[in-house]
N, C-alpha and C positions, 0 to 999 in steps of 0.2 A: 896052891893057888886056885881060886874059884873061877869058873868060866862064866861069861855074861849070860843073862836070861834070853831065851829065844822069843822072837815076836809072835803075837797071837795069829793064828790062822784065820782068814776071812770066812764069815758065815754065809751060807747059801741064800737066806732071805734078804740080806742087804743087797746082793747083786740083782735080785728081782724087783726091788722097790725103785731103782733108778729109772728104768724104762717106763714105768707107770706114771711117775711124776712128769716126765717129758710129754707123754701122751695127754695128760690132763691139761698142761699148759697150752698145748696145741689146740685142744678142744675149746678152751676158754678164748683163745685168739680167734678161732673160727666163729664162735658165738658172737663175739664183739663185732667182727666183720659183717656177719649176717645182720646184726641189729643196725649197724650203720647203713648197710645197703637198703634194709627195709625202711629206715627213717628217710633215706634219700629218695626212695621210690614214693613214699607217702608225701614227702615235701613236693616232689615233682607233680604228683597227682593234684595236690592242693593248689599249686601254682597254675596248673592247666585249668582246673575248675574255676579258680579266681579269674584267670584271663578270659575264659569263656563267659563267665558271668558278667565281667566288665564289658566285654564286647557286646553281649546281649543288652546290657543296660545302656551302653552308648548308642546302640542301634534302636533303642526304644522298645525293646521286647517287654519290659515291665511297665511301660507307660500306658495310661488310659488313652484310647484312640476312638475316633469316630469313623464309621464306614461311609465311603462315597463311591457310587457306581457310575462309571463313565461309559457311554455307549458310542460305538463307532462301527463303520462298515469294514474297516481294514486296520488291524492292530500290528502291522508289520513294523518292526523296530522296537516294539514295546516288550520289555523283559521284566521278569519278577525282580524286585529290589530297586528298580530305577526310581528316582525322586520326582516328585511333582513340585515345581518351584512357583513362588510368588514373589515378584520383584527381585528375582535372582537368588532368593533364599529358599531352601527346601522346607516345605511344610507338610509333606505327605510322602508315602512310599507305596509302590505297587506291590500288593501281596499275592494277587492271583489274577489270571486272565482265563476267561471261559467263553464258550460259544453258546449263545442263547438259542431257544427253540425257534425264534424268528430269523435265524441266520446272522444275527448281529453279534459283535464282540462286546463282552462285558468286562471292563477293566475295574477290578476291585482295588480301591486305594484306601489305606489307613491314614487318617489325619489325626495327629495328637490334639487333645482337647485344648491345650494351651495355644495352639495355632489355628484352631477351628474358627475363631472370631474373624479371621481374614476372609473367610468364604461366606458369601451372602446369596440370597435368592437370585439376584441378578448377575452373579458371577459368570464369566465366560471361560471355557476351557479349550485349549488348543493342543494339537499334536503336530509338531513340526519335525520334518525330516529334510536335512540338507544333503548337498552332494558329498560332503565330508563330515564324518563324525556320526555319533549315535542320535537316535530320535530324542526329542525333548518334549516333556509334558509340562504345560504351563497353565497357570490360573490367573485371571485378570478380574479385578473388582473395581468398578467405576464409582459405585455409590456405597460407601462404607456405613451409611446410616440405614441401609435396607435391612429387612428381616434376616436373621441368621439362617444358615443352611441347616435343615433338619438332618438327623442321622438316617443312613441308608437312602439318601436322596439319589435319584437317577438324573443325569444330565448328559446332553449331547456334546460331542467333542468335534470341534472344527479342525479339519486336517489341512495342513499346509505342506505339500510335498513339492520340493523344487525339482526333483527328478521327473515328476509327472508333467511339469511344465516344459520340459526339454523338447518333446515332439512338437508342441505348439510353437515354441520359439523357433525350431528348425523350419516349420512350415511358413511362419511369418518371414523368416530370413529368406526363404526361397521366393516368396512373393515379392519381397523388396528387390531381390536380385533380378527377377524377371521384369519388374517395372523399370529398373535401371537400364536393363538391356533394351527395352522398348524405347526408353527416352533417348538413349545414346545411339540408336540405330540410324542408318543413313536416310531412312524415309520418315523419321519422326519429326514432330513439330519443332523440337529444339534444334535439329539440324537445319531445317528450313529457316528458322529465325537466325541462326548463326550465319547462314549464307546471305540473308538479307543484310545483316549487320556488316558482313564483309563487303558486300556491294556498296553499302552506304559509306563505309570507310574508304573504299577505292574512289568513289565520287568526291568525297571530301578532300582526299589527297591530290586529286587531279587539278590541273591548271585551268580547266574550263569551268567557270562558274563558282568554284570554291564551295563554301558552305551553302550558299543560295542554290547553286546547281544541284548539290546533293539533296537538299530539302525538296526542291521542285521536281527533280527527276529528268529534266531536259533543258537544253541551252536556251530555247525560245522563252520559256517561262522565267529562267534565270535573268535574261536580258530585260524582260518586262518588269521583274521585281527590282532590278537595278535602276531602271528608268523611273519607276515609281518612287524609289528611295531618293533619287536625285531631285525629282519634283517636290517631294516632301521637304527636302532640305532647303530648296529655294523658297518654298512657301513659309517655312519657319523663319528664314532670314527676312522676308517681307513683313511677316507679322512682328518681328522684333523692331523693324524700322517704324511700322505703323504704331506700335506701342510707344516708342520713343516720342513720336510726333504727338500722340494723344497726351502723353505726360507733359510735354511742353505747353500744349494748348490749355490743359487743365491748370497748370501753374499760372499762365497768363490770365485766365479767367478768374482764378483765385485772387490775383493781385488787383484786377480791375473791379471785382465785386466786393471782396472782403478786405482789401488793402486799406491803408490809412486814407487815401484819396479816392476810394472806390465808391460804387453806387450805394452800397449799404450805409457808409458813413454819411454821404450827402443826404440820403433819405432820412437817416436818423436826425440830422440837424434840422431838415425841413419839418419833420414831425414835431420836434421840440418847439420850433417857431409857431407852427399851427396850433399846438397845444396852448401856447401863451396867448395867441390871438383869440382862441376860443374861450380862454379864461376871461379875457377882457370883455368879450361879447356877452358872456354869461353875467358878468358884473353889470354891464350896461342894461341887459334885460331885467336884472333884479331892480335896477334903478327905475326902469320904465314901469315895472309893476308897482313899485312904491308910489311913483308919480300918478299912475292911474288911480290907485286907491285914494291918493290925496285929491285927485280931480273929482272923484265921486263924492268925497267928503265935503269938498268946498266947491260945489258946482256953481255957486254964485259968482266966484271970482274967475270967470272964464278967460279973461285976458291974461292973467298971470299964469293960469294953467296952460294956455296956448303957447305962451312964450317958453315955458319949461318944456313943453312937448316939442317945440321946434328945436330947442337945444339938444334934447335927447335924440331926436330924429337925426340931427346932424352927426351926433356921436355914433349912432348905430350905422349910418351910411358910411362913415369913415372906417369903422371896424369891418364892415362888409367889404369895402374896397381893399383893405389890407388882406382879408381872407382870400379874396379873389386873386390878388397878386401872388399870394403865397401858393395857392393851388396851381396857378399857371407855372410858377417856378418849379413846383414839385413835378408836374407833368413833363416839364422839359428835362428834368434830371432823372426821372424814374421812367424807364422805357416800358415797363410792364404794367403801368397804371392804366385804367380805362380812359377812353378819350373824353367822356363827359363826366364832370364832377358837379354835384349839386349839394348845396348846403341849405338845409331846411331849418329855419328858425322856429322855436317853439311859439 
């Protein structure tokens, strides 16, 4: 019976190749890890560079600007990087502040060219500092049609410091308080006036004289004023009575003069009658004139003309008698007529 074959013995070079393969895999893993770390570092650097470039671009580092120099005596509160606003919008940024040879502060402001058209030759610049918060640099342009502001222009800054006004406000408040103390003191004019008002109120409330006594100041004058008021009241009553009597008299005179049976109506009737008589007289005189002409024409017939003249004379005398009677009646009814009345015939 044959025995089984024996297994081959391991060779020495096979045992040495196993550790070398493991070390090669570890080196490859380390290289991959190093490459990943390097890529991560490069990516982080690119991100930082991109963020920095974006921030610089957002802050206007790559934008074309125009330099503006603002001059002031005190630049307290002005910091590099603060904005200069126009109508509430930032149009410039402070780049640097420096002290000039004349002892004045020069504030260098960079204004983007796209916003430089808001600044004109007549623009005004202010530096305001309040009690709370940082200083504010502002620009104001009243005439937008003015010439544009040239580059590197120098302009004065108007300062408005609220804290600088506090000492003046305190001094003014002290003066006001002193004036109030003088006014309210016991020897002031206001106190004397209040005392006079109090005395007047006491007189007014007293039973002697009342308001009249308070106004006059003594009882004798108050009595005189009261008597004068009483006399004035009686006089007014008498005037009322006299006015009533005058009204009655005027009404009676109106009835007698302007009434239906008054003097005016009678006088109008008499005037109408006299007018009728005068008309008759005028007609008679016209007839006399015609007869006289006839008498001149027929002077030969004297007897006929004399007869006609006698007739006309009788008519004229009758008319004159009527006129005389009418005038007498008118004088009797019209009291204001003159005493003598004459009627002249033509």
